[in-house]
MARKOL-563881 format. One record per residue (C-alpha): residue in one letter; x negated, y, z; residue number from 1. Coordinates in nm, 4 decimals, padded with zeros to 6 digits. Example, Ala and Ser with C-alpha at 12.3 -4.5 7.8 and 13.67 -1.06 7.14 Angstrom:
<atom rest="a" px="-01.2300" py="-00.4500" pz="00.7800" nr="1"/>
<atom rest="s" px="-01.3670" py="-00.1060" pz="00.7140" nr="2"/>
This chain:
<atom rest="x" px="-05.4757" py="11.0218" pz="11.8455" nr="1"/>
<atom rest="x" px="-05.7976" py="11.1018" pz="11.6649" nr="2"/>
<atom rest="x" px="-06.0055" py="10.7983" pz="11.5482" nr="3"/>
<atom rest="x" px="-06.3823" py="10.8239" pz="11.6239" nr="4"/>
<atom rest="x" px="-06.6714" py="10.7044" pz="11.4313" nr="5"/>
<atom rest="x" px="-06.8010" py="10.4633" pz="11.7101" nr="6"/>
<atom rest="x" px="-07.1291" py="10.3449" pz="11.5539" nr="7"/>
<atom rest="x" px="-07.2723" py="10.0767" pz="11.8157" nr="8"/>
<atom rest="x" px="-07.5965" py="09.8890" pz="11.7859" nr="9"/>
<atom rest="x" px="-07.5566" py="09.5072" pz="11.7255" nr="10"/>
<atom rest="x" px="-07.7550" py="09.2406" pz="11.9860" nr="11"/>
<atom rest="x" px="-08.0869" py="09.2067" pz="11.7793" nr="12"/>
<atom rest="x" px="-08.1048" py="09.5715" pz="11.6805" nr="13"/>
<atom rest="x" px="-08.2752" py="09.8538" pz="11.7613" nr="14"/>
<atom rest="x" px="-08.1900" py="10.0529" pz="12.0494" nr="15"/>
<atom rest="x" px="-08.1177" py="10.3771" pz="12.0117" nr="16"/>
<atom rest="x" px="-08.4011" py="10.6723" pz="12.1442" nr="17"/>
<atom rest="x" px="-08.2861" py="10.9090" pz="12.3395" nr="18"/>
<atom rest="x" px="-08.4077" py="11.2158" pz="12.5153" nr="19"/>
<atom rest="x" px="-08.1448" py="11.3144" pz="12.7469" nr="20"/>
<atom rest="x" px="-08.1259" py="11.5543" pz="13.1037" nr="21"/>
<atom rest="x" px="-08.1703" py="11.3930" pz="13.3853" nr="22"/>
<atom rest="x" px="-08.0318" py="11.4813" pz="13.7934" nr="23"/>
<atom rest="x" px="-08.4217" py="11.5103" pz="13.8888" nr="24"/>
<atom rest="x" px="-08.3822" py="11.7623" pz="13.6003" nr="25"/>
<atom rest="x" px="-08.6400" py="11.6127" pz="13.3862" nr="26"/>
<atom rest="x" px="-08.6320" py="11.5103" pz="13.0012" nr="27"/>
<atom rest="x" px="-08.6233" py="11.1281" pz="12.9846" nr="28"/>
<atom rest="x" px="-08.7132" py="10.9230" pz="12.6808" nr="29"/>
<atom rest="x" px="-08.6367" py="10.5318" pz="12.6169" nr="30"/>
<atom rest="x" px="-08.9317" py="10.5307" pz="12.4707" nr="31"/>
<atom rest="x" px="-09.1433" py="10.6357" pz="12.7630" nr="32"/>
<atom rest="x" px="-08.9359" py="10.3704" pz="12.9834" nr="33"/>
<atom rest="x" px="-08.9960" py="10.1367" pz="12.7329" nr="34"/>
<atom rest="x" px="-09.3892" py="10.1759" pz="12.7509" nr="35"/>
<atom rest="x" px="-09.3866" py="10.1010" pz="13.1271" nr="36"/>
<atom rest="x" px="-09.1081" py="09.8106" pz="13.1755" nr="37"/>
<atom rest="x" px="-09.0723" py="09.4923" pz="13.0707" nr="38"/>
<atom rest="x" px="-08.6896" py="09.5966" pz="13.0087" nr="39"/>
<atom rest="x" px="-08.4561" py="09.8173" pz="13.0570" nr="40"/>
<atom rest="x" px="-08.0983" py="09.8504" pz="13.1442" nr="41"/>
<atom rest="x" px="-07.8798" py="10.1085" pz="13.0142" nr="42"/>
<atom rest="x" px="-07.5001" py="10.1691" pz="13.1618" nr="43"/>
<atom rest="x" px="-07.2480" py="10.3840" pz="13.0718" nr="44"/>
<atom rest="x" px="-07.1209" py="10.5493" pz="13.3828" nr="45"/>
<atom rest="x" px="-06.9396" py="10.8666" pz="13.5394" nr="46"/>
<atom rest="x" px="-06.8717" py="11.0113" pz="13.8696" nr="47"/>
<atom rest="x" px="-06.5047" py="10.9609" pz="13.8699" nr="48"/>
<atom rest="x" px="-06.4413" py="10.6282" pz="13.6978" nr="49"/>
<atom rest="x" px="-06.2855" py="10.3884" pz="13.9357" nr="50"/>
<atom rest="x" px="-06.4527" py="10.1117" pz="13.7846" nr="51"/>
<atom rest="x" px="-06.8157" py="10.2359" pz="13.8421" nr="52"/>
<atom rest="x" px="-06.7052" py="10.3197" pz="14.1773" nr="53"/>
<atom rest="x" px="-06.6181" py="09.9246" pz="14.2438" nr="54"/>
<atom rest="x" px="-06.9840" py="09.8822" pz="14.0437" nr="55"/>
<atom rest="x" px="-07.2080" py="10.0931" pz="14.2344" nr="56"/>
<atom rest="x" px="-07.3347" py="09.8805" pz="14.5114" nr="57"/>
<atom rest="x" px="-07.3851" py="09.5795" pz="14.2476" nr="58"/>
<atom rest="x" px="-07.5997" py="09.7994" pz="14.0376" nr="59"/>
<atom rest="x" px="-07.7876" py="09.9230" pz="14.2923" nr="60"/>
<atom rest="x" px="-07.8426" py="09.5439" pz="14.4012" nr="61"/>
<atom rest="x" px="-07.9496" py="09.5018" pz="14.0282" nr="62"/>
<atom rest="x" px="-08.2761" py="09.7559" pz="14.0355" nr="63"/>
<atom rest="x" px="-08.3329" py="09.6715" pz="14.3618" nr="64"/>
<atom rest="x" px="-08.3717" py="09.3047" pz="14.2859" nr="65"/>
<atom rest="x" px="-08.5313" py="09.3488" pz="13.9381" nr="66"/>
<atom rest="x" px="-08.7227" py="09.6449" pz="14.0248" nr="67"/>
<atom rest="x" px="-09.0671" py="09.4908" pz="14.1285" nr="68"/>
<atom rest="x" px="-09.0439" py="09.3026" pz="13.7576" nr="69"/>
<atom rest="x" px="-09.1243" py="09.6132" pz="13.5775" nr="70"/>
<atom rest="x" px="-08.7323" py="09.6013" pz="13.5148" nr="71"/>
<atom rest="x" px="-08.5250" py="09.9715" pz="13.5532" nr="72"/>
<atom rest="x" px="-08.1759" py="10.0413" pz="13.5033" nr="73"/>
<atom rest="x" px="-08.0300" py="10.3903" pz="13.3838" nr="74"/>
<atom rest="x" px="-07.6944" py="10.5497" pz="13.4060" nr="75"/>
<atom rest="x" px="-07.6083" py="10.7392" pz="13.1569" nr="76"/>
<atom rest="x" px="-07.2678" py="10.9754" pz="13.1924" nr="77"/>
<atom rest="x" px="-07.0874" py="11.0516" pz="12.8592" nr="78"/>
<atom rest="x" px="-06.7887" py="11.1688" pz="12.9813" nr="79"/>
<atom rest="x" px="-06.6333" py="11.4776" pz="12.8196" nr="80"/>
<atom rest="x" px="-06.6949" py="11.7372" pz="13.0893" nr="81"/>
<atom rest="x" px="-06.4327" py="12.0218" pz="12.9419" nr="82"/>
<atom rest="x" px="-06.1589" py="11.7480" pz="13.0501" nr="83"/>
<atom rest="x" px="-06.3277" py="11.6538" pz="13.3690" nr="84"/>
<atom rest="x" px="-06.5031" py="11.8889" pz="13.5791" nr="85"/>
<atom rest="x" px="-06.6243" py="11.6379" pz="13.7743" nr="86"/>
<atom rest="x" px="-06.9015" py="11.5815" pz="13.4895" nr="87"/>
<atom rest="x" px="-07.1581" py="11.7795" pz="13.4556" nr="88"/>
<atom rest="x" px="-07.5446" py="11.7918" pz="13.6440" nr="89"/>
<atom rest="x" px="-07.4986" py="11.9257" pz="13.9584" nr="90"/>
<atom rest="x" px="-07.1798" py="11.7282" pz="14.0532" nr="91"/>
<atom rest="x" px="-07.3437" py="11.4122" pz="13.9031" nr="92"/>
<atom rest="x" px="-07.6406" py="11.5330" pz="14.1431" nr="93"/>
<atom rest="x" px="-07.4245" py="11.5508" pz="14.4359" nr="94"/>
<atom rest="x" px="-07.2893" py="11.2019" pz="14.3003" nr="95"/>
<atom rest="x" px="-07.5971" py="11.0248" pz="14.2963" nr="96"/>
<atom rest="x" px="-07.6823" py="11.1948" pz="14.6026" nr="97"/>
<atom rest="x" px="-07.4156" py="11.1018" pz="14.8462" nr="98"/>
<atom rest="x" px="-07.3938" py="10.7324" pz="14.6742" nr="99"/>
<atom rest="x" px="-07.8026" py="10.7167" pz="14.6726" nr="100"/>
<atom rest="x" px="-07.8384" py="10.5741" pz="14.3871" nr="101"/>
<atom rest="x" px="-08.1742" py="10.4241" pz="14.3049" nr="102"/>
<atom rest="x" px="-08.1826" py="10.4474" pz="13.9321" nr="103"/>
<atom rest="x" px="-08.2221" py="10.7646" pz="13.6827" nr="104"/>
<atom rest="x" px="-07.8714" py="10.9398" pz="13.6047" nr="105"/>
<atom rest="x" px="-07.9029" py="11.1123" pz="13.2835" nr="106"/>
<atom rest="x" px="-07.6077" py="11.4016" pz="13.1251" nr="107"/>
<atom rest="x" px="-07.5432" py="11.2666" pz="12.7680" nr="108"/>
<atom rest="x" px="-07.3948" py="11.6018" pz="12.6796" nr="109"/>
<atom rest="x" px="-07.3108" py="11.5653" pz="12.3222" nr="110"/>
<atom rest="x" px="-07.1804" py="11.2212" pz="12.3131" nr="111"/>
<atom rest="x" px="-07.4198" py="11.1417" pz="12.0541" nr="112"/>
<atom rest="x" px="-07.6518" py="10.8594" pz="12.2396" nr="113"/>
<atom rest="x" px="-07.3457" py="10.6811" pz="12.3901" nr="114"/>
<atom rest="x" px="-07.1783" py="10.6706" pz="12.0974" nr="115"/>
<atom rest="x" px="-07.5338" py="10.5514" pz="11.9411" nr="116"/>
<atom rest="x" px="-07.5128" py="10.2612" pz="12.1732" nr="117"/>
<atom rest="x" px="-07.1507" py="10.1732" pz="12.1435" nr="118"/>
<atom rest="x" px="-07.0781" py="10.2251" pz="12.4721" nr="119"/>
<atom rest="x" px="-06.6349" py="10.1990" pz="12.5271" nr="120"/>
<atom rest="x" px="-06.5820" py="10.2154" pz="12.8650" nr="121"/>
<atom rest="x" px="-06.7311" py="10.2864" pz="13.2068" nr="122"/>
<atom rest="x" px="-06.9470" py="10.0753" pz="13.2985" nr="123"/>
<atom rest="x" px="-07.0697" py="09.9257" pz="13.0080" nr="124"/>
<atom rest="x" px="-07.4093" py="09.7348" pz="12.9707" nr="125"/>
<atom rest="x" px="-07.6922" py="09.7002" pz="12.7619" nr="126"/>
<atom rest="x" px="-08.0201" py="09.5515" pz="12.8166" nr="127"/>
<atom rest="x" px="-08.3124" py="09.6260" pz="12.6017" nr="128"/>
<atom rest="x" px="-08.6731" py="09.4385" pz="12.6030" nr="129"/>
<atom rest="x" px="-08.9622" py="09.5988" pz="12.5963" nr="130"/>
<atom rest="x" px="-09.0036" py="09.6444" pz="12.1810" nr="131"/>
<atom rest="x" px="-08.6311" py="09.8207" pz="12.2391" nr="132"/>
<atom rest="x" px="-08.4702" py="09.5147" pz="12.0742" nr="133"/>
<atom rest="x" px="-08.0446" py="09.5230" pz="12.2415" nr="134"/>
<atom rest="x" px="-08.0515" py="09.1809" pz="12.3764" nr="135"/>
<atom rest="x" px="-07.7212" py="09.2149" pz="12.5852" nr="136"/>
<atom rest="x" px="-07.4246" py="09.4149" pz="12.5902" nr="137"/>
<atom rest="x" px="-07.1406" py="09.3699" pz="12.7704" nr="138"/>
<atom rest="x" px="-06.9506" py="09.3840" pz="13.1380" nr="139"/>
<atom rest="x" px="-07.1523" py="09.3718" pz="13.4362" nr="140"/>
<atom rest="x" px="-06.9526" py="09.0367" pz="13.6314" nr="141"/>
<atom rest="x" px="-06.6349" py="08.9161" pz="13.5752" nr="142"/>
<atom rest="x" px="-06.4776" py="09.0589" pz="13.8943" nr="143"/>
<atom rest="x" px="-06.5142" py="09.4070" pz="13.9100" nr="144"/>
<atom rest="x" px="-06.2287" py="09.4409" pz="14.2420" nr="145"/>
<atom rest="x" px="-06.3171" py="09.1405" pz="14.4175" nr="146"/>
<atom rest="x" px="-06.7280" py="09.1135" pz="14.4804" nr="147"/>
<atom rest="x" px="-06.7108" py="08.7988" pz="14.6570" nr="148"/>
<atom rest="x" px="-06.5149" py="08.6217" pz="14.4395" nr="149"/>
<atom rest="x" px="-06.7531" py="08.6766" pz="14.0835" nr="150"/>
<atom rest="x" px="-06.7834" py="08.3742" pz="13.8819" nr="151"/>
<atom rest="x" px="-07.0211" py="08.4778" pz="13.6174" nr="152"/>
<atom rest="x" px="-07.2982" py="08.7552" pz="13.7161" nr="153"/>
<atom rest="x" px="-07.3359" py="08.8400" pz="13.2926" nr="154"/>
<atom rest="x" px="-07.5755" py="09.1402" pz="13.3286" nr="155"/>
<atom rest="x" px="-07.7684" py="09.0128" pz="13.6287" nr="156"/>
<atom rest="x" px="-07.7844" py="08.6612" pz="13.4620" nr="157"/>
<atom rest="x" px="-07.9003" py="08.8326" pz="13.1257" nr="158"/>
<atom rest="x" px="-08.2069" py="09.0728" pz="13.3087" nr="159"/>
<atom rest="x" px="-08.2939" py="08.7069" pz="13.4942" nr="160"/>
<atom rest="x" px="-08.3202" py="08.4679" pz="13.1923" nr="161"/>
<atom rest="x" px="-08.5293" py="08.7926" pz="13.0290" nr="162"/>
<atom rest="x" px="-08.7629" py="08.8612" pz="13.2463" nr="163"/>
<atom rest="x" px="-08.7895" py="08.4911" pz="13.2831" nr="164"/>
<atom rest="x" px="-08.8753" py="08.4041" pz="12.8723" nr="165"/>
<atom rest="x" px="-08.5465" py="08.2317" pz="12.8482" nr="166"/>
<atom rest="x" px="-08.2848" py="08.2902" pz="12.6195" nr="167"/>
<atom rest="x" px="-08.0030" py="08.5265" pz="12.7247" nr="168"/>
<atom rest="x" px="-07.6479" py="08.3190" pz="12.6463" nr="169"/>
<atom rest="x" px="-07.4176" py="08.4738" pz="12.6318" nr="170"/>
<atom rest="x" px="-07.5704" py="08.7866" pz="12.4606" nr="171"/>
<atom rest="x" px="-07.2436" py="09.0070" pz="12.4877" nr="172"/>
<atom rest="x" px="-06.9149" py="08.9863" pz="12.6490" nr="173"/>
<atom rest="x" px="-06.6276" py="09.2697" pz="12.6945" nr="174"/>
<atom rest="x" px="-06.7121" py="09.5352" pz="12.9026" nr="175"/>
<atom rest="x" px="-06.4492" py="09.5787" pz="13.2000" nr="176"/>
<atom rest="x" px="-06.3828" py="09.9493" pz="13.2786" nr="177"/>
<atom rest="x" px="-06.2515" py="10.2450" pz="13.2424" nr="178"/>
<atom rest="x" px="-06.2292" py="10.4034" pz="12.8556" nr="179"/>
<atom rest="x" px="-06.5093" py="10.6320" pz="12.7837" nr="180"/>
<atom rest="x" px="-06.3449" py="10.9924" pz="12.7384" nr="181"/>
<atom rest="x" px="-06.4602" py="11.0962" pz="12.3864" nr="182"/>
<atom rest="x" px="-06.4539" py="11.4645" pz="12.2891" nr="183"/>
<atom rest="x" px="-06.1770" py="11.5431" pz="12.0541" nr="184"/>
């Protein structure tokens, strides 16, 4: 087993800016999103993660609910492609189209951005304010398998609190998902 340095971005610190290709054939920069939106949600996802499949409708609903309030969600895939042929820009495009994803889906082929954020599972959610500061990190909610039984909508509550100018509590939770597959 190889130990990899996982830097991570603590709550209250500036999020790492990125320049990543998207399924729309454009290059996406966090700084450009921060110029347009009051808050940006970054979620580590992948095409074949069973937890991502469980959470996908909830993520699309979050984008739909908060998009009109100058919020955007961004999915970032950093799963190591040589180990998982399901993960590349072409399959990401197909995945996004078949699931009608309503937010940008970006490819972190070097895994540098995901490592800088401190993503360790798919999905891991991060909320970034308009100044670029990470104000929430962790799970989407407390029940991946049963959406009707969710008691704590952690990510959604963090977004709502931030957009309403209220204090986010909690600011950090443990992500529920599959360990992100790192390049060896």
